[in-house]
C-alpha positions in Angstrom: -74.6 -189.9 17.1 -71.1 -191.4 16.9 -68.8 -192.3 19.7 -65.2 -192.1 20.8 -64.3 -194.6 23.5 -61.9 -193.7 26.2 -60.5 -196.8 28.0 -59.1 -195.8 31.4 -56.5 -198.2 32.8 -55.9 -198.7 36.5 -53.6 -196.1 38.0 -52.8 -194.5 41.4 -54.3 -191.3 40.0 -57.6 -192.9 39.3 -58.5 -193.9 42.8 -62.1 -194.6 41.9 -60.9 -197.2 39.3 -57.8 -198.5 41.1 -58.6 -202.2 40.7 -60.5 -202.4 37.4 -60.7 -201.0 33.9 -63.3 -198.3 33.3 -64.8 -197.2 30.0 -65.6 -193.5 29.4 -67.7 -192.7 26.4 -67.3 -189.4 24.7 -70.4 -188.6 22.7 -69.5 -186.8 19.5 -72.5 -184.5 19.1 -73.6 -183.7 15.5 -76.2 -181.2 16.6 -74.7 -177.7 16.1 -77.0 -176.2 18.7 -75.7 -178.2 21.7 -73.0 -176.1 23.4 -70.9 -177.0 26.4 -72.4 -175.5 29.6 -69.3 -173.5 30.6 -70.6 -171.8 33.6 -72.2 -174.8 35.2 -68.7 -176.1 35.9 -66.3 -173.2 35.5 -66.0 -169.7 36.8 -64.1 -166.6 35.6 -61.3 -165.7 37.9 -60.0 -162.8 35.9 -60.6 -161.1 32.5 -57.6 -159.1 31.1 -58.1 -156.6 28.3 -54.8 -156.2 26.7 -54.3 -152.5 25.8 -53.8 -151.4 22.3 -50.2 -150.2 21.9 -48.5 -149.0 18.7 -45.1 -150.2 19.9 -46.3 -153.7 21.1 -48.6 -155.6 18.9 -50.1 -159.1 19.4 -51.3 -161.6 16.9 -53.0 -164.9 17.7 -51.7 -166.2 21.0 -50.5 -169.8 20.8 -48.9 -170.4 24.1 -48.8 -168.9 27.6 -47.2 -169.2 31.0 -47.9 -167.3 34.2 -45.6 -166.0 37.0 -47.0 -163.8 39.7 -49.0 -160.9 38.3 -47.7 -161.4 34.8 -48.7 -163.7 31.9 -46.1 -164.5 29.2 -47.5 -165.2 25.7 -46.1 -166.5 22.4 -48.0 -165.4 19.3 -48.1 -166.4 15.7 -45.7 -163.6 14.7 -43.2 -165.3 17.0 -43.3 -162.5 19.6 -42.7 -163.3 23.2 -44.6 -160.8 25.4 -44.9 -160.0 29.0 -48.4 -158.7 30.0 -49.5 -157.2 33.3 -52.5 -159.2 34.5 -53.8 -156.2 36.6 -53.5 -153.4 34.0 -53.5 -155.2 30.7 -50.3 -153.4 29.7 -47.7 -155.1 27.5 -44.5 -154.6 29.6 -42.1 -155.8 27.0 -41.5 -158.1 24.0 -38.7 -160.2 22.6 -38.5 -161.4 18.9 -35.2 -162.3 17.2 -35.7 -164.5 14.2 -32.5 -166.0 12.7 -29.8 -168.5 13.5 -27.7 -166.5 15.9 -27.1 -167.6 19.5 -30.0 -165.5 20.8 -32.3 -166.1 17.8 -35.0 -168.6 17.2 -36.6 -169.8 14.0 -40.1 -171.2 14.7 -41.0 -171.0 18.4 -44.1 -173.0 19.4 -44.3 -173.3 23.2 -43.6 -171.8 26.6 -43.1 -173.3 30.1 -41.3 -172.2 33.2 -40.3 -172.7 36.8 -39.7 -170.5 39.8 -36.5 -169.0 38.2 -36.9 -168.9 34.4 -39.1 -168.9 31.4 -38.3 -171.5 28.6 -39.2 -171.2 24.9 -39.2 -174.2 22.6 -37.9 -173.6 19.1 -39.3 -176.4 16.9 -37.3 -175.6 13.7 -34.2 -174.7 15.6 -34.3 -177.8 17.7 -33.4 -175.8 20.8 -34.8 -174.5 24.1 -34.1 -170.8 25.0 -33.9 -169.7 28.6 -35.2 -166.2 29.6 -35.4 -164.3 32.8 -38.9 -163.1 33.7 -37.8 -159.6 32.4 -37.3 -161.2 29.0 -33.5 -161.2 29.2 -32.0 -164.0 27.1 -30.1 -166.4 29.4 -28.8 -168.9 26.9 -30.1 -172.0 25.1 -29.4 -175.7 24.7 -30.0 -177.9 21.6 -32.1 -181.0 21.1 -30.0 -182.8 18.5 -31.1 -186.3 19.5 -34.8 -185.7 18.9 -36.1 -185.1 15.4 -39.1 -183.0 16.1 -40.0 -181.8 19.7 -43.4 -180.3 19.6 -44.2 -179.9 23.3 -42.4 -179.6 26.6 -42.9 -179.6 30.4 -40.5 -178.4 33.1 -39.8 -180.9 35.8 -37.9 -180.4 39.0 -34.6 -181.5 37.6 -35.1 -181.2 33.8 -37.7 -181.5 31.1 -40.2 -183.8 29.5 -40.4 -183.5 25.7 -42.8 -184.9 23.2 -40.7 -186.3 20.3 -42.9 -186.4 17.2 -40.8 -189.0 15.5 -39.1 -192.0 17.1 -35.4 -191.3 16.5 -32.2 -193.1 17.3 -33.8 -195.2 20.0 -35.6 -192.2 21.6 -39.3 -192.8 22.2 -42.3 -190.5 21.9 -41.7 -189.0 25.4 -38.2 -188.1 26.5 -36.9 -187.1 29.9 -33.8 -184.8 29.9 -31.7 -183.0 32.4 -31.6 -179.2 32.5 -29.1 -179.1 29.6 -31.3 -181.2 27.2 -29.3 -184.4 27.7 -31.6 -187.4 27.5 -31.8 -189.4 30.7 -34.6 -191.8 29.8 -37.3 -192.2 27.1 -40.7 -193.8 27.0 -43.4 -195.0 24.6 -41.7 -196.6 21.6 -44.2 -196.6 18.8 -43.9 -197.7 15.2 -44.4 -194.8 12.8 -47.2 -194.8 10.2 -45.7 -194.3 6.8 -47.1 -192.6 3.7 -47.5 -195.2 1.0 -46.2 -193.0 -1.8 -43.0 -191.8 -0.2 -42.4 -194.0 2.9 -42.1 -190.8 4.9 -43.6 -190.7 8.4 -47.1 -189.4 8.8 -46.9 -186.6 11.3 -50.2 -186.3 13.3 -49.0 -184.2 16.2 -50.8 -181.1 17.1 -48.6 -178.2 18.3 -49.9 -177.7 21.8 -48.6 -177.2 25.3 -51.3 -179.3 26.6 -49.7 -182.7 26.1 -48.4 -182.4 29.7 -50.5 -181.5 32.7 -49.3 -181.5 36.3 -51.7 -183.2 38.7 -52.4 -181.9 42.2 -50.1 -184.5 43.8 -47.2 -183.5 41.6 -47.4 -186.2 39.0 -47.5 -185.4 35.3 -50.3 -186.5 32.9 -48.6 -187.1 29.5 -50.6 -187.4 26.3 -49.4 -189.0 23.1 -51.7 -187.8 20.3 -50.1 -190.1 17.8 -51.3 -193.1 19.7 -54.4 -191.5 21.4 -53.1 -192.6 24.7 -52.1 -191.0 28.0 -49.5 -191.9 30.7 -48.8 -190.9 34.2 -45.2 -189.9 35.2 -44.5 -190.0 38.9 -40.9 -188.8 38.7 -39.5 -192.3 38.1 -41.8 -194.4 36.0 -44.2 -193.8 33.1 -47.4 -195.9 33.7 -50.3 -196.3 31.1 -53.3 -194.3 32.2 -55.9 -194.2 29.4 -56.3 -195.0 25.7 -58.7 -193.3 23.3 -60.1 -195.2 20.3 -62.8 -194.8 17.8 -66.1 -196.7 17.9 -66.1 -199.3 15.2 -69.4 -197.9 13.9 -67.9 -194.5 13.1 -68.2 -193.5 9.5 -65.9 -190.7 8.2 -67.6 -188.0 6.3 -66.0 -186.9 3.0 -63.4 -184.2 3.0 -63.2 -184.0 6.8 -60.5 -185.5 9.1 -61.3 -188.2 11.6 -62.3 -186.9 15.1 -59.2 -186.5 17.2 -58.3 -185.5 20.7 -56.6 -182.2 20.9 -55.9 -181.6 24.6 -56.5 -183.1 28.0 -57.1 -181.0 31.2 -57.1 -182.2 34.8 -58.9 -180.0 37.3 -59.9 -180.8 40.9 -59.6 -184.5 40.0 -61.9 -184.2 37.0 -60.8 -185.0 33.5 -61.8 -182.8 30.6 -61.2 -183.8 27.0 -61.0 -181.3 24.1 -61.5 -182.9 20.8 -62.2 -182.0 17.1 -65.1 -183.3 15.1 -65.9 -182.0 11.6 -63.5 -179.1 12.1 -65.3 -177.9 15.2 -64.1 -178.0 18.9 -66.0 -180.0 21.5 -65.5 -180.8 25.2 -66.4 -183.7 27.4 -66.1 -183.3 31.2 -66.0 -186.2 33.6 -66.3 -186.5 37.4 -63.8 -188.3 39.6 -65.5 -191.6 38.9 -65.2 -190.9 35.2 -68.9 -190.5 34.7 -69.8 -188.0 32.0 -71.0 -184.7 33.5 -71.4 -182.6 30.3 -70.4 -182.5 26.7 -70.9 -180.2 23.7 -69.5 -177.7 21.3 -67.5 -174.8 22.5 -69.4 -171.5 23.1 -68.6 -167.8 23.6 -67.9 -166.7 27.1 -70.3 -164.4 28.9 -68.9 -161.2 27.5 -68.7 -162.7 24.0 -65.2 -161.4 23.7 -63.5 -164.8 23.4 -64.6 -168.4 22.8 -64.1 -171.0 25.5 -61.1 -172.7 23.8 -58.4 -172.9 26.5 -55.0 -172.9 24.9 -53.4 -174.4 28.0 -53.8 -175.2 31.7 -51.5 -173.5 34.2 -51.8 -174.8 37.7 -55.6 -174.9 38.4 -56.4 -172.2 35.7 -57.5 -172.7 32.2 -56.2 -169.9 29.9 -58.2 -168.6 27.0 -56.7 -165.9 24.8 -58.1 -164.3 21.7 -57.5 -161.1 19.6 -60.5 -158.8 19.6 -60.7 -158.8 15.8 -58.4 -158.8 12.7 -57.4 -155.2 13.4 -55.9 -154.5 16.9 -57.7 -151.6 18.6 -61.3 -152.7 19.2 -62.9 -150.1 21.5 -64.2 -150.6 25.0 -66.2 -147.8 26.5 -63.0 -146.3 28.1 -60.1 -147.5 25.9 -58.9 -149.5 22.9 -57.8 -153.1 23.3 -56.2 -155.7 21.1 -56.8 -159.0 22.9 -58.8 -160.6 25.7 -57.2 -163.1 28.1 -59.6 -165.0 30.4 -58.6 -167.2 33.4 -61.1 -169.9 34.3 -61.1 -172.3 37.3 -63.3 -175.2 38.1 -66.2 -174.7 40.5 
């Protein structure tokens, strides 16, 4: 058994460790038969079967945002969809690929607030604003950041993860509502490829680099440094650092284990990490004692694996197509995807 070490620094968020450092050990399990006990710690709040529709098709869902009775998804075919959580109907879709004022090139993420939905265009270096009826409301550019791969909507602007340090802008940038940089944090020297001196890009495209805590702060994860910070609206304080056990031996033709996502539910930390190309979870209580760990498993109905693509409020969102061909049949109708909302017990 190998280990990843999580070193948790003192922070106002970590009330149990406020005056001392605490080490959290993530056991990387090599036994393929050990699965994460999903239903010991999580419950299903809602399962949505997305109806098959010749006019509105979904591919793999990469990002999501919820507002009221609707969930908004972004899939691998760059389609932005509005889905009714009660009926499973796709209400509408938006997809305009190009370089026009209402077009995007390579969208990778969604976020929102009480008024609007925001779509991050990685290749277009822009954020598009939509109404919740999928009406395009304009966009702003992110010219001062080389590669923004994740975003979070704050009260007065945005937090962005900047994959490459650029022109004095650190890994995490705070902007106003028009994308103008107000402050940046986490300056980190880039790792260069020895052959070309080009930066090594390790960032995973994911929304889950930013998680809002119950007290309104934002947990910010830097995957390039395996470290997390806590943003309180003014300052960015170190929260935890994740590093490999010195005894770890990399297996041939496989990447090193790496942390993919962090979740924060009811004061408990959950870490989603990759080991030998598989997905694993470790779940900790409020004192950062390990409660459970293991490989992901299928949910009860075997329709979708427990691999949350994001956390929205106190919900973990899992979404999966039914199979490679939309239209898998339930007893009463055909569906093309399953969306499951979990919450912590």
